[in-house]
C-alpha positions in Angstrom: 22.8 34.6 -10.9 23.8 30.5 -10.9 21.1 28.5 -12.4 19.4 26.4 -9.9 18.1 22.7 -10.3 14.4 23.3 -9.0 13.0 21.6 -12.3 14.3 18.4 -10.8 11.4 18.3 -8.4 9.3 18.1 -11.6 11.3 14.9 -12.8 11.1 13.5 -9.0 7.1 13.9 -9.3 7.1 12.0 -12.6 9.4 9.3 -11.1 7.1 8.7 -8.3 4.2 8.6 -10.7 6.0 5.7 -12.6 6.7 4.2 -9.0 3.2 4.1 -8.3 2.1 3.1 -11.6 4.0 -0.1 -11.6 3.5 -0.7 -7.8 -0.1 -1.0 -8.7 0.8 -3.5 -11.5 3.4 -5.8 -9.7 0.8 -6.1 -6.7 -1.2 -8.6 -9.1 2.1 -10.6 -9.9 3.2 -10.9 -6.2 -0.3 -12.0 -5.1 -1.0 -14.4 -8.1 -0.4 -17.6 -5.9 -2.9 -16.6 -3.3 -5.3 -15.3 -5.9 -5.1 -18.4 -8.0 -5.3 -20.7 -5.0 -8.7 -18.7 -3.7 -10.5 -18.6 -7.0 -9.2 -21.8 -8.5 -7.3 -20.3 -11.5 -5.1 -22.2 -13.9 -2.0 -21.0 -15.3 -3.8 -19.9 -18.4 -6.3 -18.0 -16.6 -3.7 -16.4 -14.8 -2.2 -15.3 -18.0 -5.3 -13.9 -19.3 -5.7 -12.0 -15.9 -2.4 -10.4 -16.2 -2.9 -9.3 -19.5 -6.4 -8.0 -19.2 -5.0 -4.8 -17.8 -3.6 -4.0 -21.3 -6.9 -4.7 -23.4 -8.4 -1.0 -23.2 -5.1 0.2 -21.9 -3.9 -0.2 -25.8 -7.0 1.2 -27.1 -7.2 4.0 -25.0 -3.4 5.2 -25.7 -3.8 7.3 -28.6 -7.0 9.2 -27.1 -5.0 9.8 -24.1 -2.1 11.3 -26.2 -4.7 13.6 -27.9 -6.0 14.4 -24.6 -2.7 15.2 -23.5 -1.8 17.5 -26.6 -5.1 19.4 -26.2 -5.3 19.8 -22.2 -1.7 19.7 -21.3 0.2 17.1 -19.1 -0.9 18.4 -15.6 -4.6 17.9 -15.9 -4.2 14.4 -18.0 -1.6 13.1 -15.2 -4.1 14.1 -12.5 -7.0 12.2 -14.2 -5.1 9.3 -15.0 -3.9 8.7 -11.4 -7.3 9.3 -9.9 -9.1 6.9 -12.0 -6.3 4.0 -11.7 -5.8 4.4 -8.1 -9.7 3.8 -7.7 -9.6 0.7 -9.6 -6.4 -0.5 -8.0 -8.4 -0.3 -4.4 -11.5 -2.0 -6.1 -9.3 -5.1 -7.0 -9.1 -6.1 -3.3 -13.0 -6.2 -2.9 -13.9 -8.2 -5.8 -15.5 -11.8 -5.4 -15.0 -13.5 -8.8 -12.7 -14.1 -11.7 -15.1 -12.1 -13.9 -15.3 -8.9 -11.4 -11.6 -9.0 -11.2 -11.0 -9.0 -14.8 -13.2 -6.1 -15.2 -11.5 -3.8 -12.5 -8.1 -4.6 -14.0 -9.5 -3.5 -17.5 -10.6 -0.2 -15.7 -7.0 -0.1 -14.4 -5.8 0.0 -17.6 -8.0 2.7 -19.0 -7.1 5.1 -16.1 -3.4 4.5 -16.7 -3.5 4.8 -20.5 -3.0 8.6 -20.6 0.2 8.5 -18.5 2.9 8.4 -21.1 1.3 11.0 -23.3 0.9 13.4 -20.3 4.3 13.0 -19.3 5.7 13.3 -22.6 4.0 17.0 -22.7 5.1 17.7 -19.4 8.8 17.0 -20.1 8.6 18.7 -23.2 7.4 21.8 -21.1 10.2 21.4 -18.5 13.1 19.5 -19.7 15.9 21.4 -21.6 17.2 19.3 -24.6 20.3 18.5 -22.9 18.3 16.5 -20.0 15.9 14.9 -22.3 17.4 11.6 -21.9 18.0 12.0 -18.0 14.5 13.3 -17.5 12.9 10.6 -19.3 15.1 7.9 -17.8 14.0 9.2 -14.4 10.3 8.8 -15.3 11.0 5.3 -16.7 13.4 4.4 -13.8 10.2 4.5 -11.8 8.5 1.6 -14.1 11.3 -0.3 -12.8 11.5 1.3 -9.2 7.7 0.6 -8.9 8.3 -3.3 -9.1 11.5 -3.0 -7.0 9.5 -1.2 -4.1 6.1 -2.9 -5.0 7.6 -6.3 -5.0 9.0 -5.9 -1.4 5.8 -3.9 -0.1 3.4 -6.2 -1.7 5.0 -9.2 -0.5 5.0 -7.8 3.1 1.7 -6.6 2.4 0.2 -10.1 1.3 2.0 -11.8 4.0 0.6 -9.8 6.6 -2.8 -8.7 5.9 -3.8 -11.0 2.9 -3.7 -10.2 -0.8 -7.2 -8.1 -0.5 -5.9 -5.5 1.9 -2.7 -5.2 -0.1 -4.6 -3.8 -3.1 -6.6 -1.5 -1.1 -3.4 0.0 0.6 -1.5 0.3 -2.8 -4.4 2.0 -4.5 -4.6 4.5 -2.0 -1.0 5.7 -2.3 -2.1 7.6 -5.6 -4.4 10.0 -3.8 -1.4 11.5 -2.0 0.6 12.0 -5.2 -2.7 13.9 -6.7 -3.1 16.1 -4.0 0.8 17.4 -4.2 0.7 17.3 -8.0 -2.5 19.8 -8.2 -1.2 22.1 -5.6 2.4 22.9 -6.8 3.0 21.8 -10.2 1.9 23.8 -13.4 3.9 24.8 -16.6 7.3 26.7 -15.8 5.9 30.1 -16.8 3.1 29.6 -14.1 4.9 28.6 -10.9 6.1 31.1 -8.3 8.9 28.8 -6.8 11.0 28.5 -10.0 13.7 31.3 -10.1 13.6 33.5 -13.2 17.1 32.4 -14.4 16.0 28.6 -14.4 12.8 29.6 -16.0 14.4 31.2 -18.8 17.1 28.4 -19.3 14.0 26.2 -19.6 11.8 28.2 -22.0 15.3 28.9 -24.0 16.3 25.4 -24.5 13.3 23.2 -24.4 12.9 23.3 -28.1 15.6 22.4 -30.9 13.1 22.0 -33.7 12.3 25.4 -34.5 8.8 25.0 -35.1 6.2 26.8 -32.7 4.5 25.6 -29.6 1.3 23.8 -31.1 2.7 22.9 -34.5 0.9 19.8 -35.2 1.1 17.1 -38.3 -2.0 15.0 -36.9 -2.4 11.6 -36.2 -2.7 10.3 -39.8 0.4 12.6 -40.8 2.3 10.4 -37.8 1.3 7.2 -39.2 2.9 8.3 -42.8 6.5 8.5 -41.2 8.8 5.8 -41.3 10.5 6.5 -38.2 7.3 6.5 -36.2 6.9 2.9 -37.1 10.4 2.5 -36.2 10.2 3.8 -32.7 6.9 1.8 -32.3 8.2 -1.5 -33.4 11.4 -1.1 -31.4 9.4 -0.4 -28.2 7.1 -3.5 -28.9 10.6 -5.7 -29.0 11.7 -4.4 -25.7 8.2 -4.0 -24.0 7.4 -7.8 -24.5 10.6 -8.5 -22.3 9.6 -5.8 -19.7 6.2 -7.3 -19.4 7.3 -10.8 -19.2 9.3 -10.2 -16.2 6.6 -7.8 -14.6 3.8 -10.6 -15.0 5.7 -13.6 -14.2 9.1 -13.3 -12.6 7.5 -13.3 -9.2 5.4 -16.7 -10.1 8.9 -18.2 -11.9 11.0 -17.5 -8.6 8.1 -19.2 -6.4 7.2 -22.1 -8.7 10.6 -23.0 -10.5 12.9 -21.8 -8.1 10.8 -22.8 -4.9 11.1 -19.6 -3.1 8.6 -18.1 -0.4 6.5 -15.0 -1.5 8.5 -13.0 0.9 11.8 -14.1 -0.3 10.5 -13.6 -4.0 9.6 -10.2 -3.1 13.2 -9.3 -1.8 15.0 -10.7 -4.6 12.7 -9.0 -7.4 13.1 -5.7 -5.2 17.1 -6.1 -5.6 17.1 -6.6 -9.4 14.9 -3.8 -10.0 16.8 -1.5 -7.7 20.1 -2.4 -9.6 18.3 -1.8 -12.9 17.0 1.8 -12.0 20.3 2.9 -10.8 22.3 1.6 -13.7 19.7 2.7 -16.1 19.6 6.4 -15.0 23.3 6.6 -14.9 23.6 5.1 -18.4 21.3 7.7 -19.8 23.1 10.5 -18.2 26.0 9.4 -20.1 24.1 9.6 -23.5 23.0 13.0 -22.6 26.6 14.3 -22.0 27.9 13.0 -25.4 24.7 14.2 -27.5 24.7 17.8 -28.7 21.6 19.5 -30.2 22.9 18.8 -33.5 23.1 15.2 -32.8 19.7 15.3 -31.1 18.1 16.4 -34.0 19.7 13.8 -36.1 18.4 11.1 -34.1 21.8 9.7 -32.8 20.4 8.3 -29.9 19.2 5.4 -31.9 22.8 3.7 -31.5 22.4 3.7 -27.9 19.0 2.2 -28.0 20.5 -0.5 -30.3 23.5 -1.3 -27.9 21.3 -1.5 -24.8 18.6 -3.9 -26.6 21.7 -6.3 -27.6 23.0 -6.3 -24.0 19.4 -6.9 -22.7 19.2 -10.0 -25.0 21.2 -12.2 -22.5 17.7 -13.1 -21.3 17.9 -15.9 -24.3 20.6 -17.5 -22.1 18.7 -18.3 -19.2 17.4 -21.8 -20.0 21.2 -22.6 -20.2 22.1 -21.2 -16.5 23.4 -23.8 -14.4 22.6 -22.0 -10.9 20.4 -19.8 -9.3 23.0 -17.0 -8.9 23.6 -16.9 -12.4 20.2 -17.0 -13.4 19.5 -13.8 -11.3 22.5 -12.0 -13.0 21.1 -12.7 -16.2 17.7 -11.3 -15.3 19.4 -8.1 -13.7 21.4 -7.5 -16.6 18.4 -7.9 -18.8 16.3 -5.7 -16.8 19.0 -2.9 -16.6 19.4 -2.6 -20.3 15.9 -3.0 -21.2 15.4 -0.3 -18.8 18.1 2.0 -20.4 16.4 1.0 -23.9 13.1 1.9 -23.0 14.2 5.4 -21.6 16.4 6.0 -24.6 13.8 5.1 -27.2 11.1 7.3 -25.4 13.6 10.1 -25.8 14.5 9.1 -29.4 11.1 9.6 -30.2 10.9 13.1 -28.3 14.0 14.0 -30.4 12.6 12.6 -33.9 9.1 14.5 -33.2 9.7 18.1 -34.6 6.3 19.4 -34.1 5.4 20.1 -30.6 1.7 19.6 -30.8 2.1 16.3 -32.1 4.2 14.8 -28.9 1.1 13.4 -26.8 -0.1 11.5 -30.1 3.3 10.3 -31.0 3.8 9.0 -27.6 0.4 7.5 -27.8 1.4 5.8 -31.0 4.7 4.4 -29.5 3.3 3.1 -26.3 0.5 1.4 -28.3 3.2 -0.5 -30.4 4.9 -1.4 -27.2 1.6 -2.7 -25.5 0.4 -4.7 -28.4 3.7 -7.0 -27.9 3.6 -6.5 -24.0 -0.3 -7.5 -23.7 1.0 -11.0 -25.6 3.6 -11.8 -23.1 1.6 -13.0 -20.1 -0.7 -14.9 -22.4 2.3 -16.4 -24.4 3.7 -17.4 -21.3 1.0 -18.7 -19.7 0.2 -21.2 -22.5 4.0 -22.0 -22.9 4.1 -22.9 -18.9 0.9 -24.7 -19.0 1.8 -26.8 -22.0 5.5 -27.5 -21.2 5.8 -26.7 -17.6 8.7 -24.8 -17.8 9.7 -21.2 -18.6 12.6 -21.8 -21.0 10.8 -21.1 -24.3 9.5 -17.7 -23.2 12.9 -16.4 -22.3 14.4 -17.6 -25.9 11.2 -15.8 -27.4 12.0 -12.6 -25.7 15.5 -12.5 -26.2 14.8 -12.9 -30.1 12.5 -10.1 -30.1 15.2 -8.2 -28.6 17.6 -8.9 -31.4 14.9 -8.0 -33.8 14.3 -4.8 -32.3 17.9 -3.6 -32.3 17.9 -4.1 -36.1 14.6 -2.3 -36.5 15.8 1.0 -34.7 19.1 1.2 -36.6 17.0 0.7 -40.1 13.6 2.6 -39.7 14.7 5.5 -37.6 16.6 7.7 -39.9 14.1 10.7 -40.3 12.5 13.4 -38.5 8.9 12.6 -37.5 7.1 15.7 -38.7 8.9 17.3 -41.7 7.9 16.8 -45.1 6.8 13.3 -45.6 9.7 11.0 -47.0 8.6 9.1 -50.2 11.0 6.5 -49.4 13.9 5.4 -47.2 16.3 6.4 -49.6 14.9 9.9 -50.6 14.3 11.7 -47.1 13.2 15.2 -46.5 16.3 15.5 -44.3 18.5 12.5 -44.3 19.9 11.7 -40.9 23.5 10.6 -40.2 
């Protein structure tokens, strides 16, 4: 009996979850100019508003991962999207800067468990040979979200105003929630999955040899050099991602003198290209990685290469034309998206104990977002005092170069085996 690919419906749902997640984030960036005009906000105040989402988001990431390990991906994903969709809708109803900060903080609390829930879901559903592809499809949603969201939000802001744009985009999440709760559970418990495909998933989803539920614990994870390596790498690439997410529309509107609508279209084009290219590159990586290479963490080389290419963002201050600037932005977005997906997958490769996956992804995402929450604030100060974006792109490029070194030097051990006492005496040396 031929093996079907109905598991791809799960990947598609997680892709759409990422899309909705980032539609709700990019709406603030697209609507920033009319919001600033109505509330009288300076660039520094806008920077704090962009960053406010991440304040409690970072704090709640690890508790969210613990919940995902204990309750499973299905329940936690449902809880997350329900809370953040409510907060997104409330953003359109606030009347002051302080209350807007409050609901954006609430949005961050709602979204915090998402990565842990997704990692647990993919650990249940994705054979090892599709880990890179499935994670890339999900993280592709984080770039498709800005692509769709920039155009959608631009049209909504132009047509009905910024307030209704938040209400409408927030309502999309409840449709996803209904579909998720009705049709999606673990592969062992769904009737729409053929037996042959179910058996393939169960047989190939674990390559570590450890039983389901085996767990090193939170403190055990923090003692692992590779855990710090993937978390620091995540931070270096997330800074670039959040710089564009928060400030790219504003940069095009102010520095390149574009309208909100034109900005929406150009951001959509750049992010759409990045999604298609990053998924294709991750598929190639999956094709060349055997189970042994997955166990040995060989994916780190692809992470390094992607970050090196993404560092072309450092050239933007010397770009002589809008077309070349947009090309550099698109290339950087593409390889940042690829590096993000591959680093998430590398973490899943390295975590040998299934019961530690959610917590590991919580730590990973904390590392990313500590850097990420600084990007909007640092950029706000740079723009306020220099009147230009040049320095922000140089900072982002340098961090990407640093991350490429970190991933090659600190991710050479499995996460969850006997604790290595030093980098030179690992429990199981990786190639």
